[in-house]
C-alpha positions in Angstrom: -64.3 42.4 89.6 -62.9 45.9 89.0 -62.1 46.3 92.7 -60.3 43.0 92.7 -58.4 43.9 89.6 -57.4 47.3 91.1 -56.2 45.7 94.3 -54.1 43.2 92.3 -52.6 46.1 90.2 -51.8 48.0 93.4 -50.1 44.9 94.9 -48.1 44.5 91.6 -47.0 48.1 91.7 -46.0 47.8 95.4 -43.9 44.6 94.6 -42.3 46.3 91.6 -41.3 49.4 93.5 -39.9 47.3 96.4 -37.8 45.3 93.9 -36.6 48.4 92.1 -35.7 50.0 95.4 -33.8 46.9 96.5 -31.7 47.0 93.4 -31.2 50.8 93.5 -27.5 51.6 93.2 -26.7 48.2 91.8 -25.4 47.7 88.3 -28.0 47.4 85.5 -28.6 43.8 84.5 -29.2 42.2 81.2 -32.2 39.9 81.5 -32.3 37.0 79.1 -35.9 36.2 78.2 -37.6 33.4 76.3 -41.1 34.3 75.3 -44.1 33.0 73.4 -45.1 35.1 70.4 -48.5 35.7 72.0 -46.7 38.5 74.0 -44.9 40.1 71.0 -47.3 43.0 70.5 -47.5 43.8 74.2 -43.8 43.5 74.8 -43.1 45.9 72.0 -44.6 48.6 74.3 -43.8 47.1 77.7 -40.1 46.4 77.3 -39.1 50.1 76.7 -41.3 51.1 79.6 -39.6 48.7 82.0 -36.1 49.4 80.7 -36.5 53.1 81.1 -37.8 52.9 84.6 -35.5 50.2 85.9 -32.3 50.6 84.0 -32.2 46.9 83.2 -32.1 45.6 79.6 -34.0 42.7 78.2 -32.7 40.4 75.5 -35.7 38.5 74.1 -35.7 35.3 72.0 -39.1 34.4 70.6 -40.7 31.0 69.8 -43.8 28.8 70.2 -44.5 27.1 73.5 -44.6 23.7 71.7 -42.9 22.3 68.7 -39.7 20.7 67.4 -38.2 23.5 65.4 -34.9 24.9 66.6 -36.8 28.1 67.6 -39.5 26.4 69.6 -39.1 27.3 73.3 -38.8 23.7 74.6 -36.0 23.1 72.1 -34.2 26.3 73.0 -34.3 25.1 76.7 -33.1 21.6 75.9 -30.3 23.0 73.8 -29.1 25.0 76.8 -30.0 28.5 75.6 -29.3 31.1 78.3 -32.4 32.3 80.1 -33.3 34.2 83.2 -37.1 34.3 82.9 -39.4 32.5 80.5 -43.0 33.2 79.3 -44.9 30.2 77.9 -48.3 28.7 77.7 -48.8 27.4 81.3 -48.9 23.6 80.7 -45.7 23.8 78.6 -44.0 25.9 81.2 -45.2 23.6 84.0 -43.3 20.7 82.2 -40.1 22.7 82.3 -40.7 23.6 86.0 -41.2 19.9 86.7 -38.0 19.1 84.9 -36.1 21.4 87.3 -35.3 24.2 84.9 -37.3 26.8 86.7 -38.0 27.9 90.3 -41.4 26.5 91.1 -42.1 29.3 93.6 -41.7 31.9 90.9 -44.4 30.4 88.6 -46.9 33.2 88.0 -49.9 33.6 85.6 -49.6 36.7 83.4 -52.4 36.8 80.9 -55.0 34.7 79.0 -55.2 34.6 75.3 -57.9 33.2 72.9 -57.5 32.1 69.3 -58.7 34.2 66.4 -59.0 34.2 62.7 -57.5 36.6 60.1 -57.0 37.1 56.4 -54.5 38.9 54.2 -55.5 42.5 53.7 -57.5 42.9 50.6 -59.2 39.5 50.9 -62.9 39.5 51.8 -63.2 39.2 55.6 -65.3 36.1 56.4 -68.0 35.7 59.0 -66.6 33.4 61.8 -69.1 34.2 64.5 -70.8 30.8 64.6 -69.6 27.2 64.3 -71.3 26.9 60.9 -69.9 30.2 59.6 -66.4 29.2 60.8 -66.7 25.9 59.1 -67.8 27.5 55.8 -64.9 30.0 56.0 -62.3 27.2 56.6 -63.7 25.0 53.8 -63.9 27.9 51.4 -60.3 29.1 51.9 -57.7 27.7 49.5 -55.2 27.5 52.3 -55.2 27.8 56.1 -52.2 28.7 58.2 -51.5 27.9 61.9 -48.4 27.6 64.1 -46.7 24.6 65.5 -47.4 26.0 69.0 -50.2 25.7 71.4 -52.9 27.2 69.1 -51.9 25.0 66.2 -52.0 21.9 68.3 -55.5 22.7 69.4 -56.6 23.5 65.8 -55.4 20.2 64.4 -56.2 17.9 67.3 -59.5 19.4 68.4 -61.0 22.2 66.4 -61.0 20.6 63.0 -62.4 17.4 64.4 -65.2 19.1 66.3 -66.2 20.9 63.2 -66.2 17.7 61.2 -63.6 18.9 58.7 -60.4 17.2 59.8 -60.0 15.3 56.5 -60.6 18.1 54.0 -58.3 20.4 56.0 -55.3 18.2 55.5 -54.7 19.3 52.0 -55.0 23.0 52.6 -53.2 23.3 56.0 -50.0 25.4 56.1 -47.9 24.8 59.2 -45.8 27.9 60.3 -42.8 26.8 62.3 -40.5 28.6 64.7 -40.9 32.2 65.8 -42.6 33.5 62.7 -46.1 34.7 63.3 -49.0 33.3 61.3 -50.0 36.9 60.5 -46.6 37.5 58.8 -47.1 34.5 56.6 -50.6 35.7 55.8 -49.4 39.1 54.8 -46.8 37.6 52.6 -49.4 35.5 50.8 -48.4 32.1 52.0 -52.0 31.3 53.0 -55.4 32.8 52.5 -56.7 32.4 56.0 -54.9 32.0 59.4 -55.6 31.0 62.9 -53.5 32.0 65.9 -53.5 33.7 69.3 -55.6 36.9 69.0 -52.8 39.0 70.5 -50.5 38.0 67.7 -53.0 38.6 64.9 -54.1 42.0 66.2 -50.6 43.5 66.0 -49.4 42.1 62.7 -49.5 44.6 59.7 -50.9 43.6 56.4 -53.8 41.5 57.6 -57.4 42.0 58.7 -58.7 40.4 61.9 -61.9 38.5 61.3 -62.8 37.8 64.9 -62.3 35.3 67.7 -63.3 31.6 67.4 -67.0 31.1 68.5 -67.3 30.7 72.3 -68.1 27.0 72.2 -65.0 26.0 70.2 -62.7 28.7 71.7 -59.5 27.7 73.4 -58.2 30.1 76.0 -54.6 29.6 77.0 -52.9 31.0 80.1 -49.5 32.5 79.6 -47.3 32.1 82.7 -43.8 33.2 83.7 -41.1 31.5 85.8 -37.5 32.4 86.7 -34.8 30.0 85.8 -33.3 27.9 88.5 -29.8 29.1 87.5 -30.8 32.7 86.6 -28.0 35.1 86.6 -30.4 38.1 86.8 -32.9 36.7 89.2 -33.7 39.9 91.1 -34.1 41.9 87.9 -36.3 39.1 86.5 -38.5 39.3 89.5 -38.7 43.1 89.0 -39.9 42.6 85.4 -42.5 40.0 86.5 -43.8 42.4 89.2 -43.9 45.2 86.6 -46.2 43.1 84.4 -48.8 43.2 87.3 -48.9 47.0 87.5 -51.9 49.0 86.2 -50.0 50.5 83.2 -48.7 47.1 82.1 -52.1 45.5 82.4 -53.6 48.3 80.3 -51.1 47.5 77.5 -51.8 43.7 77.8 -55.5 44.4 77.4 -55.0 46.8 74.5 -53.0 44.2 72.6 -55.7 41.5 72.9 -54.8 39.8 76.1 -56.7 39.4 79.4 -54.4 40.2 82.4 -54.5 37.7 85.2 
């Protein structure tokens, strides 16, 4: 596995250097990015690294991969927001590719992300290591927050039902819309307990990470990228996608709670 990962990172580095060399001497591009919040913590570190090494600049708009708020990525795309490269949960991005908004050949898996549990700092951190422990934690909490994105859809439509608590959770559920992170709402005191992508919870100040969902009820989502069919900075976008496959970038992804792919 390590050998395969190292080979993949080498190929990513080679592709990145080739793309950077190809654009050497060309003007620096502004890359318009739409991205799921699951990458927020990683991109806080990766974007400056890429901008410094490439000369390009990234303009990022955040939002959930699903949802109907104005900031949800599908709504941004339907409203014609400018984009060169997009990062979404794969099934959501696949729909946009099928709709002709993105180049199918550019579709690439970047990382995998599971769902975790967190509480506001100062609140007792619950045990969530088993199905029974998670059930008790959810039922004991006065309020439980989750996003309108992919993790929230799974929580409402699958997790609560599998745990047999769909009905009692209705009165204590707090839906976080748009680009705001569940962890931010937790830190503000809008809810007592929150569930969201682990990578988002791990980088949000003011909260304590309780742990991932138990393995048998975990939902791992693949985050993918694709370049817009009408991208104005297509080559620079390809360079950024290749950069994310390099060993330094993969180390940052892993450190921020993601599994590089």
